[in-house]
py3Dmol code that shows the C-alpha trace and the ligand (Angstrom):
import py3Dmol

protein = """\
ATOM      1  CA  MET A   1     -38.608  47.873-100.418  1.00  0.00           C
ATOM      2  CA  VAL A   2     -36.398  48.641-103.333  1.00  0.00           C
ATOM      3  CA  GLY A   3     -34.113  46.298-105.265  1.00  0.00           C
ATOM      4  CA  LEU A   4     -30.981  47.991-106.599  1.00  0.00           C
ATOM      5  CA  GLY A   5     -30.032  45.208-108.995  1.00  0.00           C
ATOM      6  CA  PRO A   6     -26.565  43.679-108.962  1.00  0.00           C
ATOM      7  CA  GLY A   7     -24.470  46.757-109.522  1.00  0.00           C
ATOM      8  CA  GLY A   8     -24.501  49.926-111.506  1.00  0.00           C
ATOM      9  CA  GLU A   9     -26.962  52.252-113.110  1.00  0.00           C
ATOM     10  CA  GLU A  10     -27.603  50.096-116.199  1.00  0.00           C
ATOM     11  CA  THR A  11     -29.110  47.298-114.166  1.00  0.00           C
ATOM     12  CA  LEU A  12     -31.179  49.493-111.826  1.00  0.00           C
ATOM     13  CA  THR A  13     -34.775  49.776-113.000  1.00  0.00           C
ATOM     14  CA  PRO A  14     -36.315  53.236-113.544  1.00  0.00           C
ATOM     15  CA  GLN A  15     -38.970  52.295-110.983  1.00  0.00           C
ATOM     16  CA  ALA A  16     -36.302  51.626-108.337  1.00  0.00           C
ATOM     17  CA  ARG A  17     -34.430  54.820-109.197  1.00  0.00           C
ATOM     18  CA  ASP A  18     -37.612  56.875-108.870  1.00  0.00           C
ATOM     19  CA  ALA A  19     -38.478  55.243-105.544  1.00  0.00           C
ATOM     20  CA  ILE A  20     -35.073  56.205-104.134  1.00  0.00           C
ATOM     21  CA  SER A  21     -35.021  59.738-105.451  1.00  0.00           C
ATOM     22  CA  GLY A  22     -38.631  60.272-104.327  1.00  0.00           C
ATOM     23  CA  ALA A  23     -37.998  59.034-100.788  1.00  0.00           C
ATOM     24  CA  ASP A  24     -37.595  61.170 -97.658  1.00  0.00           C
ATOM     25  CA  VAL A  25     -35.605  58.478 -95.873  1.00  0.00           C
ATOM     26  CA  VAL A  26     -33.319  55.817 -97.325  1.00  0.00           C
ATOM     27  CA  ILE A  27     -32.446  52.847 -95.137  1.00  0.00           C
ATOM     28  CA  GLY A  28     -29.928  50.134 -95.913  1.00  0.00           C
ATOM     29  CA  TYR A  29     -26.729  48.339 -95.215  1.00  0.00           C
ATOM     30  CA  SER A  30     -23.793  50.698 -95.851  1.00  0.00           C
ATOM     31  CA  THR A  31     -22.559  48.817 -98.959  1.00  0.00           C
ATOM     32  CA  TYR A  32     -25.975  49.275-100.557  1.00  0.00           C
ATOM     33  CA  ILE A  33     -26.133  52.935 -99.577  1.00  0.00           C
ATOM     34  CA  LYS A  34     -22.902  53.360-101.555  1.00  0.00           C
ATOM     35  CA  LEU A  35     -24.529  51.741-104.598  1.00  0.00           C
ATOM     36  CA  ALA A  36     -27.511  54.069-104.248  1.00  0.00           C
ATOM     37  CA  LYS A  37     -25.399  57.202-103.832  1.00  0.00           C
ATOM     38  CA  PRO A  38     -25.830  58.494-107.380  1.00  0.00           C
ATOM     39  CA  TYR A  39     -29.603  58.740-106.870  1.00  0.00           C
ATOM     40  CA  LEU A  40     -29.536  60.413-103.477  1.00  0.00           C
ATOM     41  CA  THR A  41     -30.305  64.100-103.252  1.00  0.00           C
ATOM     42  CA  ASN A  42     -31.314  65.368 -99.848  1.00  0.00           C
ATOM     43  CA  GLN A  43     -32.778  62.223 -98.329  1.00  0.00           C
ATOM     44  CA  THR A  44     -32.065  61.305 -94.748  1.00  0.00           C
ATOM     45  CA  VAL A  45     -29.811  58.252 -94.885  1.00  0.00           C
ATOM     46  CA  LEU A  46     -29.944  55.710 -92.066  1.00  0.00           C
ATOM     47  CA  SER A  47     -27.325  53.014 -92.243  1.00  0.00           C
ATOM     48  CA  SER A  48     -24.690  52.956 -89.531  1.00  0.00           C
ATOM     49  CA  GLY A  49     -25.369  51.335 -86.199  1.00  0.00           C
ATOM     50  CA  MET A  50     -28.054  49.106 -87.621  1.00  0.00           C
ATOM     51  CA  LYS A  51     -26.432  45.796 -88.203  1.00  0.00           C
ATOM     52  CA  LYS A  52     -29.547  43.760 -87.732  1.00  0.00           C
ATOM     53  CA  GLU A  53     -32.184  43.425 -90.426  1.00  0.00           C
ATOM     54  CA  THR A  54     -34.893  43.458 -87.773  1.00  0.00           C
ATOM     55  CA  ASP A  55     -33.637  46.826 -86.454  1.00  0.00           C
ATOM     56  CA  ARG A  56     -33.696  48.280 -89.945  1.00  0.00           C
ATOM     57  CA  ALA A  57     -37.169  46.892 -90.565  1.00  0.00           C
ATOM     58  CA  ARG A  58     -38.455  48.380 -87.312  1.00  0.00           C
ATOM     59  CA  VAL A  59     -36.940  51.805 -87.989  1.00  0.00           C
ATOM     60  CA  ALA A  60     -38.356  51.755 -91.520  1.00  0.00           C
ATOM     61  CA  VAL A  61     -41.856  51.050 -90.253  1.00  0.00           C
ATOM     62  CA  GLU A  62     -41.566  53.725 -87.520  1.00  0.00           C
ATOM     63  CA  GLU A  63     -40.441  56.342 -90.025  1.00  0.00           C
ATOM     64  CA  ALA A  64     -43.207  55.403 -92.441  1.00  0.00           C
ATOM     65  CA  LEU A  65     -45.846  55.553 -89.700  1.00  0.00           C
ATOM     66  CA  ALA A  66     -44.532  59.043 -88.898  1.00  0.00           C
ATOM     67  CA  GLY A  67     -45.545  60.047 -92.432  1.00  0.00           C
ATOM     68  CA  LYS A  68     -42.244  59.731 -94.282  1.00  0.00           C
ATOM     69  CA  ARG A  69     -41.731  58.074 -97.648  1.00  0.00           C
ATOM     70  CA  VAL A  70     -39.186  55.413 -96.843  1.00  0.00           C
ATOM     71  CA  ALA A  71     -37.038  53.424 -99.260  1.00  0.00           C
ATOM     72  CA  VAL A  72     -35.434  50.328 -97.752  1.00  0.00           C
ATOM     73  CA  ILE A  73     -32.800  49.211-100.182  1.00  0.00           C
ATOM     74  CA  SER A  74     -31.450  45.732-100.890  1.00  0.00           C
ATOM     75  CA  SER A  75     -29.067  44.637-103.589  1.00  0.00           C
ATOM     76  CA  GLY A  76     -30.572  42.587-106.383  1.00  0.00           C
ATOM     77  CA  ASP A  77     -34.214  41.892-105.610  1.00  0.00           C
ATOM     78  CA  PRO A  78     -35.571  42.753-102.143  1.00  0.00           C
ATOM     79  CA  GLY A  79     -37.642  39.574-102.153  1.00  0.00           C
ATOM     80  CA  VAL A  80     -34.622  37.304-102.692  1.00  0.00           C
ATOM     81  CA  TYR A  81     -32.800  36.964 -99.345  1.00  0.00           C
ATOM     82  CA  GLY A  82     -33.666  40.626 -98.856  1.00  0.00           C
ATOM     83  CA  MET A  83     -35.651  42.931 -96.605  1.00  0.00           C
ATOM     84  CA  ALA A  84     -39.095  42.293 -98.085  1.00  0.00           C
ATOM     85  CA  SER A  85     -40.188  39.579 -95.673  1.00  0.00           C
ATOM     86  CA  PRO A  86     -39.117  41.119 -92.337  1.00  0.00           C
ATOM     87  CA  ILE A  87     -40.876  44.342 -93.277  1.00  0.00           C
ATOM     88  CA  LEU A  88     -44.094  42.707 -94.450  1.00  0.00           C
ATOM     89  CA  GLU A  89     -44.084  40.663 -91.249  1.00  0.00           C
ATOM     90  CA  ILE A  90     -44.086  43.716 -88.996  1.00  0.00           C
ATOM     91  CA  ALA A  91     -45.876  46.359 -91.112  1.00  0.00           C
ATOM     92  CA  PRO A  92     -49.343  47.196 -89.750  1.00  0.00           C
ATOM     93  CA  PRO A  93     -52.183  46.769 -92.282  1.00  0.00           C
ATOM     94  CA  GLU A  94     -52.759  50.531 -92.639  1.00  0.00           C
ATOM     95  CA  LEU A  95     -49.226  51.102 -93.951  1.00  0.00           C
ATOM     96  CA  GLU A  96     -48.833  51.184 -97.719  1.00  0.00           C
ATOM     97  CA  VAL A  97     -45.925  48.940 -98.633  1.00  0.00           C
ATOM     98  CA  ASP A  98     -44.641  48.333-102.159  1.00  0.00           C
ATOM     99  CA  VAL A  99     -42.064  45.764-103.168  1.00  0.00           C
ATOM    100  CA  ILE A 100     -40.085  47.094-106.106  1.00  0.00           C
ATOM    101  CA  PRO A 101     -38.305  44.259-107.873  1.00  0.00           C
ATOM    102  CA  GLY A 102     -34.712  44.257-109.004  1.00  0.00           C
ATOM    103  CA  VAL A 103     -32.458  42.140-111.176  1.00  0.00           C
ATOM    104  CA  THR A 104     -31.352  39.364-108.862  1.00  0.00           C
ATOM    105  CA  ALA A 105     -27.810  37.941-108.799  1.00  0.00           C
ATOM    106  CA  ALA A 106     -28.996  34.614-110.271  1.00  0.00           C
ATOM    107  CA  THR A 107     -30.197  36.076-113.553  1.00  0.00           C
ATOM    108  CA  ALA A 108     -27.517  38.777-113.719  1.00  0.00           C
ATOM    109  CA  THR A 109     -24.725  36.212-113.359  1.00  0.00           C
ATOM    110  CA  ALA A 110     -26.490  33.748-115.664  1.00  0.00           C
ATOM    111  CA  ALA A 111     -26.457  36.396-118.382  1.00  0.00           C
ATOM    112  CA  VAL A 112     -22.708  36.870-117.943  1.00  0.00           C
ATOM    113  CA  LEU A 113     -22.104  33.114-118.119  1.00  0.00           C
ATOM    114  CA  GLY A 114     -24.352  32.467-121.129  1.00  0.00           C
ATOM    115  CA  ALA A 115     -27.680  30.691-120.712  1.00  0.00           C
ATOM    116  CA  PRO A 116     -27.349  28.273-117.783  1.00  0.00           C
ATOM    117  CA  LEU A 117     -30.868  28.867-116.396  1.00  0.00           C
ATOM    118  CA  THR A 118     -32.910  28.107-119.484  1.00  0.00           C
ATOM    119  CA  HIS A 119     -34.414  25.123-117.666  1.00  0.00           C
ATOM    120  CA  ASP A 120     -35.624  24.411-114.114  1.00  0.00           C
ATOM    121  CA  PHE A 121     -33.300  25.731-111.452  1.00  0.00           C
ATOM    122  CA  ALA A 122     -33.059  25.965-107.679  1.00  0.00           C
ATOM    123  CA  VAL A 123     -31.593  28.854-105.704  1.00  0.00           C
ATOM    124  CA  ILE A 124     -29.923  27.957-102.424  1.00  0.00           C
ATOM    125  CA  SER A 125     -28.084  30.187 -99.972  1.00  0.00           C
ATOM    126  CA  LEU A 126     -25.160  28.590 -98.147  1.00  0.00           C
ATOM    127  CA  SER A 127     -25.469  31.078 -95.285  1.00  0.00           C
ATOM    128  CA  ASP A 128     -26.346  29.244 -92.088  1.00  0.00           C
ATOM    129  CA  LEU A 129     -26.784  32.400 -90.030  1.00  0.00           C
ATOM    130  CA  LEU A 130     -30.570  32.045 -90.116  1.00  0.00           C
ATOM    131  CA  THR A 131     -31.039  28.571 -91.625  1.00  0.00           C
ATOM    132  CA  PRO A 132     -29.716  25.367 -90.014  1.00  0.00           C
ATOM    133  CA  TRP A 133     -26.843  23.884 -92.015  1.00  0.00           C
ATOM    134  CA  GLU A 134     -28.624  20.483 -92.063  1.00  0.00           C
ATOM    135  CA  THR A 135     -31.608  22.112 -93.794  1.00  0.00           C
ATOM    136  CA  ILE A 136     -29.331  23.685 -96.402  1.00  0.00           C
ATOM    137  CA  LEU A 137     -27.640  20.353 -97.113  1.00  0.00           C
ATOM    138  CA  ARG A 138     -30.986  18.526 -97.314  1.00  0.00           C
ATOM    139  CA  ARG A 139     -32.262  21.018 -99.907  1.00  0.00           C
ATOM    140  CA  LEU A 140     -29.020  20.910-101.843  1.00  0.00           C
ATOM    141  CA  ASP A 141     -29.119  17.115-101.910  1.00  0.00           C
ATOM    142  CA  ALA A 142     -32.746  17.130-103.098  1.00  0.00           C
ATOM    143  CA  ALA A 143     -32.080  19.740-105.801  1.00  0.00           C
ATOM    144  CA  ALA A 144     -29.041  17.830-107.023  1.00  0.00           C
ATOM    145  CA  ALA A 145     -30.934  14.524-107.033  1.00  0.00           C
ATOM    146  CA  ALA A 146     -33.782  16.128-109.016  1.00  0.00           C
ATOM    147  CA  ASP A 147     -31.302  17.424-111.605  1.00  0.00           C
ATOM    148  CA  PHE A 148     -32.054  21.117-111.082  1.00  0.00           C
ATOM    149  CA  VAL A 149     -29.452  23.618-112.192  1.00  0.00           C
ATOM    150  CA  ILE A 150     -28.327  25.027-108.825  1.00  0.00           C
ATOM    151  CA  VAL A 151     -27.542  28.677-108.071  1.00  0.00           C
ATOM    152  CA  LEU A 152     -25.591  29.223-104.859  1.00  0.00           C
ATOM    153  CA  TYR A 153     -25.893  32.577-103.079  1.00  0.00           C
ATOM    154  CA  ASN A 154     -23.663  33.429-100.096  1.00  0.00           C
ATOM    155  CA  PRO A 155     -21.260  30.684-101.175  1.00  0.00           C
ATOM    156  CA  ARG A 156     -18.409  31.656 -98.870  1.00  0.00           C
ATOM    157  CA  SER A 157     -17.473  34.036 -96.105  1.00  0.00           C
ATOM    158  CA  HIS A 158     -15.009  34.235 -93.252  1.00  0.00           C
ATOM    159  CA  GLY A 159     -15.800  31.575 -90.735  1.00  0.00           C
ATOM    160  CA  ARG A 160     -17.612  29.418 -93.296  1.00  0.00           C
ATOM    161  CA  ASP A 161     -14.635  28.245 -95.302  1.00  0.00           C
ATOM    162  CA  GLN A 162     -15.592  24.571 -95.426  1.00  0.00           C
ATOM    163  CA  HIS A 163     -19.212  25.057 -96.452  1.00  0.00           C
ATOM    164  CA  LEU A 164     -18.636  25.253-100.177  1.00  0.00           C
ATOM    165  CA  GLU A 165     -16.442  22.139-100.173  1.00  0.00           C
ATOM    166  CA  VAL A 166     -19.099  20.208 -98.247  1.00  0.00           C
ATOM    167  CA  ALA A 167     -21.765  21.524-100.638  1.00  0.00           C
ATOM    168  CA  ARG A 168     -19.727  20.438-103.657  1.00  0.00           C
ATOM    169  CA  ASN A 169     -19.405  16.922-102.228  1.00  0.00           C
ATOM    170  CA  VAL A 170     -23.169  16.685-101.716  1.00  0.00           C
ATOM    171  CA  VAL A 171     -23.796  17.648-105.342  1.00  0.00           C
ATOM    172  CA  LEU A 172     -21.063  15.222-106.518  1.00  0.00           C
ATOM    173  CA  LYS A 173     -23.157  12.366-105.083  1.00  0.00           C
ATOM    174  CA  HIS A 174     -25.595  12.983-107.947  1.00  0.00           C
ATOM    175  CA  ARG A 175     -23.572  14.731-110.627  1.00  0.00           C
ATOM    176  CA  ALA A 176     -20.378  14.085-112.613  1.00  0.00           C
ATOM    177  CA  LYS A 177     -17.294  16.066-111.680  1.00  0.00           C
ATOM    178  CA  GLU A 178     -17.175  17.250-115.329  1.00  0.00           C
ATOM    179  CA  THR A 179     -20.499  19.087-114.858  1.00  0.00           C
ATOM    180  CA  PRO A 180     -20.066  22.698-116.054  1.00  0.00           C
ATOM    181  CA  LEU A 181     -19.913  25.266-113.254  1.00  0.00           C
ATOM    182  CA  GLY A 182     -19.777  29.039-113.553  1.00  0.00           C
ATOM    183  CA  LEU A 183     -18.587  31.683-111.105  1.00  0.00           C
ATOM    184  CA  VAL A 184     -19.214  35.401-111.355  1.00  0.00           C
ATOM    185  CA  LYS A 185     -17.674  37.745-108.833  1.00  0.00           C
ATOM    186  CA  ASP A 186     -18.895  41.335-108.514  1.00  0.00           C
ATOM    187  CA  CYS A 187     -21.324  40.970-111.380  1.00  0.00           C
ATOM    188  CA  CYS A 188     -22.111  44.317-113.051  1.00  0.00           C
ATOM    189  CA  ARG A 189     -19.684  46.044-110.670  1.00  0.00           C
ATOM    190  CA  ALA A 190     -16.127  47.301-111.067  1.00  0.00           C
ATOM    191  CA  GLY A 191     -13.768  44.338-111.300  1.00  0.00           C
ATOM    192  CA  GLU A 192     -16.407  41.865-112.472  1.00  0.00           C
ATOM    193  CA  ALA A 193     -14.759  38.482-113.013  1.00  0.00           C
ATOM    194  CA  LYS A 194     -16.239  35.334-114.517  1.00  0.00           C
ATOM    195  CA  GLN A 195     -15.020  31.820-114.812  1.00  0.00           C
ATOM    196  CA  VAL A 196     -16.480  28.756-116.519  1.00  0.00           C
ATOM    197  CA  THR A 197     -15.027  25.585-115.028  1.00  0.00           C
ATOM    198  CA  THR A 198     -16.383  22.252-113.749  1.00  0.00           C
ATOM    199  CA  LEU A 199     -17.852  21.009-110.485  1.00  0.00           C
ATOM    200  CA  GLY A 200     -14.709  18.970-109.846  1.00  0.00           C
ATOM    201  CA  ASP A 201     -12.236  21.711-110.781  1.00  0.00           C
ATOM    202  CA  MET A 202     -13.819  24.697-109.009  1.00  0.00           C
ATOM    203  CA  ASN A 203     -11.137  26.355-106.898  1.00  0.00           C
ATOM    204  CA  ILE A 204     -12.746  27.421-103.653  1.00  0.00           C
ATOM    205  CA  GLU A 205     -10.146  30.176-103.283  1.00  0.00           C
ATOM    206  CA  ASP A 206     -11.710  31.882-106.327  1.00  0.00           C
ATOM    207  CA  VAL A 207     -15.039  32.233-104.516  1.00  0.00           C
ATOM    208  CA  ASP A 208     -15.977  34.867-101.980  1.00  0.00           C
ATOM    209  CA  MET A 209     -19.015  36.591-100.543  1.00  0.00           C
ATOM    210  CA  THR A 210     -19.705  38.676-103.632  1.00  0.00           C
ATOM    211  CA  THR A 211     -19.610  35.639-105.929  1.00  0.00           C
ATOM    212  CA  THR A 212     -22.554  33.656-107.275  1.00  0.00           C
ATOM    213  CA  VAL A 213     -21.972  30.043-108.281  1.00  0.00           C
ATOM    214  CA  ILE A 214     -24.064  28.282-110.921  1.00  0.00           C
ATOM    215  CA  ILE A 215     -23.805  24.486-111.118  1.00  0.00           C
ATOM    216  CA  GLY A 216     -25.145  23.013-114.347  1.00  0.00           C
ATOM    217  CA  ASN A 217     -27.473  20.010-114.519  1.00  0.00           C
ATOM    218  CA  SER A 218     -26.884  16.792-116.461  1.00  0.00           C
ATOM    219  CA  GLN A 219     -27.782  18.563-119.737  1.00  0.00           C
ATOM    220  CA  THR A 220     -25.679  21.712-119.288  1.00  0.00           C
ATOM    221  CA  LYS A 221     -22.840  22.111-121.780  1.00  0.00           C
ATOM    222  CA  VAL A 222     -20.165  24.671-122.612  1.00  0.00           C
ATOM    223  CA  LEU A 223     -20.122  26.108-126.113  1.00  0.00           C
ATOM    224  CA  ASN A 224     -17.646  28.823-127.132  1.00  0.00           C
ATOM    225  CA  GLY A 225     -16.872  29.441-123.485  1.00  0.00           C
ATOM    226  CA  ARG A 226     -20.525  29.891-122.543  1.00  0.00           C
ATOM    227  CA  MET A 227     -22.642  27.743-120.254  1.00  0.00           C
ATOM    228  CA  ILE A 228     -25.827  26.519-121.903  1.00  0.00           C
ATOM    229  CA  THR A 229     -28.647  24.467-120.425  1.00  0.00           C
ATOM    230  CA  PRO A 230     -30.705  23.501-123.471  1.00  0.00           C
ATOM    231  CA  ARG A 231     -34.341  24.489-123.413  1.00  0.00           C
ATOM    232  CA  GLY A 232     -35.210  21.413-125.413  1.00  0.00           C
ATOM    233  CA  TYR A 233     -35.824  22.883-128.870  1.00  0.00           C
ATOM    234  CA  VAL A 234     -34.553  20.822-131.764  1.00  0.00           C
ATOM    235  CA  ILE A 235     -31.886  23.028-133.366  1.00  0.00           C
TER     236      ILE A 235
END
"""
ligand_1 = """\
26
SAH
N -31.096 40.309 -102.713
C -29.877 39.898 -103.414
C -29.188 38.696 -102.749
C -28.634 38.959 -101.376
S -27.765 37.555 -100.733
C -30.218 39.561 -104.879
O -31.400 39.439 -105.214
O -29.282 39.443 -105.691
C -26.087 38.029 -101.114
C -25.491 37.109 -102.154
O -25.984 37.465 -103.446
C -23.980 37.208 -102.294
O -23.323 36.408 -101.325
C -23.750 36.703 -103.704
O -23.792 35.281 -103.748
C -24.994 37.236 -104.418
N -24.706 38.513 -105.110
C -25.309 39.707 -104.862
N -24.844 40.667 -105.695
C -23.932 40.063 -106.495
C -23.093 40.526 -107.572
N -23.122 41.800 -107.964
N -22.265 39.624 -108.169
C -22.234 38.337 -107.782
N -23.000 37.851 -106.777
C -23.830 38.694 -106.137
"""
view = py3Dmol.view(width=600, height=400)
view.addModel(protein, "pdb")
view.setStyle({"model": 0}, {"cartoon": {"style": "trace"}})
view.addModel(ligand_1, "xyz")
view.setStyle({"model": 1}, {"stick": {}})
view.zoomTo()
view.show()
């Protein structure tokens, strides 16, 4: 399992690059195959026709058991809403499986916004495809109540237009509408766009599926356009 990082070559680790170029078979969602293109030589690429993660995981294990070196690619880190768990769940004990980490969207976007994650933070996906929406809201409510900085993955997609608004209202139960909030769309990719705004002012129309949202905690401030959650040092 290989994490490609958020975007281009600069944020792909040498270990991940070597795993891809040393593979016989590369498996992944077509968007990720595109990101991996520069490192592909003559590998067999399996992407189309495999919409389901479980199908990809099964094919990956079959190919590996047949003696191939297989790289299953995810964006960011494969262990963060990625392919690492379905594969480890089905891989037989005799199969050698390595998880190769990548720069995840939370830290990549935090770096673009400043230093919003310098204290305790929670990462929550708003995708209810595999997680009940009530569970997502319960976790969001708990994280907001406990004053965690909150990173939202999968904040919006077609058919889930209201989710982000509902999520904002849950956080607003515990946090001021002036709380700093940062958005980064297509981090480390062509057309990267960032915005530092507030929880109350966030325009949902500015958010899409390739955006990560970071909601500050009660201590987060904006200095020179950058989001900062103080670590606690006396400066
Ligand atoms: N395994 C990935 C996350 C997959 S979930 C990782 O570790 O980063 C997909 C979500 O990740 C997207 O909806 C978006 O919220 C976030 N994301 C992934 N790549 C991103 C990028 N380049 N810029 C901004 N957000 C990104």
